C-alpha positions in Angstrom: 42.8 -82.5 -75.0 41.8 -83.6 -71.5 42.8 -87.1 -70.2 40.8 -88.9 -67.6 43.1 -91.5 -66.1 43.1 -94.3 -63.6 46.3 -95.2 -61.6 47.0 -98.4 -59.7 49.4 -98.4 -56.8 52.2 -101.0 -57.1 52.3 -101.4 -53.3 48.7 -102.2 -52.7 45.1 -102.2 -53.9 44.8 -98.5 -54.2 43.4 -96.7 -57.2 43.3 -93.0 -58.1 41.2 -91.2 -60.8 42.1 -87.8 -62.1 42.0 -85.4 -65.1 45.0 -83.7 -66.8 46.2 -82.0 -69.9 49.6 -83.7 -69.8 49.4 -87.4 -68.9 53.1 -88.1 -68.8 53.9 -85.1 -66.6 51.1 -85.9 -64.2 52.2 -89.5 -63.8 55.7 -88.3 -63.0 54.3 -85.9 -60.4 52.4 -88.7 -58.7 55.4 -91.0 -58.7 57.7 -88.2 -57.4 55.4 -87.7 -54.4 54.3 -84.2 -55.5 50.6 -85.0 -55.1 49.7 -85.1 -51.4 46.7 -87.5 -51.9 48.8 -90.1 -53.7 52.3 -89.7 -52.2 51.9 -92.4 -49.5 50.9 -95.1 -52.0 53.6 -94.6 -54.7 54.8 -95.9 -57.1 51.9 -95.8 -59.5 51.2 -97.5 -62.8 48.8 -96.2 -65.4 45.9 -98.6 -65.6 44.0 -96.8 -68.4 43.1 -93.4 -69.8 40.5 -91.8 -72.0 41.0 -88.7 -74.1 38.3 -86.0 -74.4 38.2 -83.0 -76.7 35.4 -81.5 -74.5 36.5 -80.4 -71.0 33.0 -80.7 -69.5 32.7 -84.3 -70.7 36.1 -85.2 -69.2 35.2 -83.8 -65.8 31.7 -85.5 -66.0 33.4 -88.9 -66.7 35.9 -88.3 -63.9 33.0 -87.7 -61.5 31.3 -90.8 -62.8 34.4 -93.0 -62.2 34.6 -91.7 -58.6 30.9 -92.7 -57.9 30.1 -96.2 -56.7 28.6 -97.3 -60.0 31.6 -95.8 -61.9 34.1 -97.7 -59.6 32.1 -100.9 -60.3 32.2 -100.2 -64.1 36.0 -99.5 -64.0 36.7 -102.6 -62.0 34.7 -104.8 -64.4 35.4 -103.2 -67.8 38.6 -101.2 -67.6 
């Protein structure tokens, strides 16, 4: 299973979109500061996630969520 997830920073209006096999472990890594891109905005809360059995679909959905229309979709619907 692949999980596409959206994190929200507790300290501000920052969001992060990613893909992982182990959602709990990945969230712990983000909150521990082990991910350079997200370390300065920690702590993070999990806003939402979607599970995919197809890896290609998971990465395609992640790319979509990082696009302008995907960000608008996530802001309005997720």
